[in-house]
C-alpha positions as CSV (number, residue, x, y, z in Angstrom):
1,X,84.5,137.9,30.5
2,X,84.8,141.1,28.3
3,X,82.9,144.0,29.3
4,X,82.0,146.4,26.7
5,X,80.4,149.8,27.0
6,X,77.5,148.5,25.2
7,X,76.8,145.4,27.5
8,X,77.3,148.0,30.6
9,X,74.7,150.4,29.4
10,X,72.2,147.5,28.7
11,X,73.0,146.0,32.4
12,X,72.3,149.5,34.0
13,X,69.8,151.1,31.9
14,X,72.0,154.1,31.2
15,X,72.1,155.5,27.4
16,X,75.9,156.5,26.5
17,X,76.2,159.5,24.3
18,X,76.5,158.9,20.4
19,X,80.1,159.8,19.9
20,X,81.2,157.0,22.1
21,X,82.1,153.8,20.7
22,X,79.8,151.3,22.4
23,X,82.0,147.9,21.4
24,X,85.0,149.0,22.9
25,X,86.3,146.8,25.8
26,X,86.4,149.0,29.0
27,X,89.7,149.3,30.3
28,X,90.8,148.0,34.0
29,X,92.9,150.1,36.2
30,X,94.3,149.4,39.5
31,X,95.5,152.9,40.1
32,X,94.1,156.4,40.3
33,X,91.4,157.2,37.7
34,X,89.5,160.7,37.0
35,X,86.1,161.1,35.1
36,X,85.3,164.5,34.8
37,X,84.7,166.1,38.0
38,X,85.2,163.0,40.0
39,X,88.4,161.2,40.9
40,X,88.9,157.6,42.5
41,X,91.8,157.0,44.6
42,X,92.9,153.3,46.0
43,X,92.1,153.6,49.8
44,X,95.7,153.2,50.9
45,X,96.8,156.1,49.0
46,X,94.8,158.4,51.4
47,X,94.2,156.2,54.4
48,X,96.0,158.7,56.3
49,X,93.3,161.2,55.7
50,X,90.1,159.4,54.5
51,X,88.6,156.5,56.1
52,X,85.2,154.9,56.6
53,X,83.7,155.9,60.0
54,X,83.3,153.2,62.8
55,X,80.0,151.6,62.3
56,X,79.4,152.7,58.9
57,X,76.4,151.8,56.9
58,X,77.1,149.9,53.8
59,X,75.2,149.4,50.9
60,X,75.7,146.7,48.3
61,X,75.8,147.7,44.5
62,X,73.3,146.4,42.6
63,X,73.6,145.2,39.1
64,X,72.0,148.4,37.6
65,X,74.7,150.8,39.7
66,X,74.5,153.4,42.5
67,X,74.7,156.9,41.4
68,X,77.9,158.7,42.9
69,X,77.5,162.1,41.4
70,X,75.8,164.0,38.9
71,X,77.8,166.4,37.0
72,X,77.1,170.0,37.8
73,X,77.3,171.2,34.0
74,X,75.4,168.5,32.1
75,X,73.5,166.7,34.9
76,X,75.0,163.5,33.7
77,X,75.5,160.9,36.5
78,X,78.6,159.1,37.4
79,X,77.4,155.7,38.3
80,X,79.2,152.8,40.1
81,X,78.3,149.2,38.5
82,X,79.5,145.8,39.8
83,X,78.0,142.4,39.6
84,X,75.8,141.3,42.6
85,X,77.5,140.3,45.9
86,X,80.7,141.8,44.8
87,X,80.6,145.4,45.8
88,X,79.6,147.5,48.7
89,X,79.3,151.4,49.1
90,X,79.2,153.7,51.7
91,X,78.8,157.4,52.3
92,X,79.7,157.5,56.2
93,X,83.4,158.6,55.8
94,X,86.0,160.8,57.6
95,X,87.8,163.1,55.5
96,X,90.0,165.9,56.8
97,X,90.1,167.8,53.1
98,X,86.2,167.6,52.9
99,X,86.3,166.0,49.5
100,X,85.5,162.6,49.7
101,X,82.0,161.5,48.3
102,X,82.2,157.7,49.6
103,X,84.3,154.6,49.7
104,X,83.8,151.5,47.7
105,X,85.0,148.0,48.7
106,X,85.1,145.4,45.7
107,X,86.0,141.8,45.4
108,X,85.5,141.7,41.7
109,X,86.1,144.4,38.8
110,X,83.7,147.5,39.4
111,X,82.8,149.9,37.1
112,X,82.6,153.8,36.6
113,X,80.1,154.6,33.8
114,X,79.0,158.2,32.5
115,X,77.2,159.0,29.5
116,X,79.8,161.4,28.2
117,X,83.0,159.9,29.4
118,X,82.6,156.2,28.8
119,X,83.4,153.8,31.4
120,X,86.5,152.5,33.2
121,X,87.1,149.6,35.5
122,X,88.5,149.0,38.8
123,X,90.4,146.3,40.1
124,X,89.6,144.6,43.4
125,X,90.2,146.5,46.7
126,X,89.0,149.5,48.3
127,X,88.9,153.1,46.8
128,X,87.8,156.6,47.7
129,X,85.3,158.5,45.6
130,X,86.2,162.0,45.7
131,X,85.3,165.4,43.9
132,X,88.2,166.9,42.0
133,X,89.5,170.2,42.2
134,X,91.4,172.6,39.8
135,X,93.6,175.5,40.4
136,X,93.0,178.9,39.0
137,X,95.6,181.1,40.2
138,X,95.7,180.9,44.0
139,X,92.5,179.8,44.2
140,X,91.1,176.1,43.9
141,X,87.3,175.3,42.8
142,X,85.4,172.3,42.2
143,X,85.8,170.7,38.4
144,X,82.2,171.2,37.0
145,X,81.6,168.5,34.4
């Protein structure tokens, strides 16, 4: 089944901005993904520094989604969306860099939805959700979206 921005927006009740084409099919990627101030990294890529804690509490992702991060500048939410019983999420993680928001595991395509950026899909697997940093000269700062 092809998932469009319109169908995902309707499923979650989250409106997307008017400049986005709602009939577009959402791309599904099996690697690194960035969406404004958030970055999604396949867990195996950073497993040496990030992992769910032993005994971590996991939450099933409901069809209407789970807000992962609310953008600092615009206040728009980054939302993880999945079909019932296919994806779970935890914020109980160990991260040596202190940038992880959480980890999700999905057995089917899961989607990241943002009102301004649209949506992307993640193939089945385990992923770390982190804040993004950017360099300004010799200093690093969090991306403000």
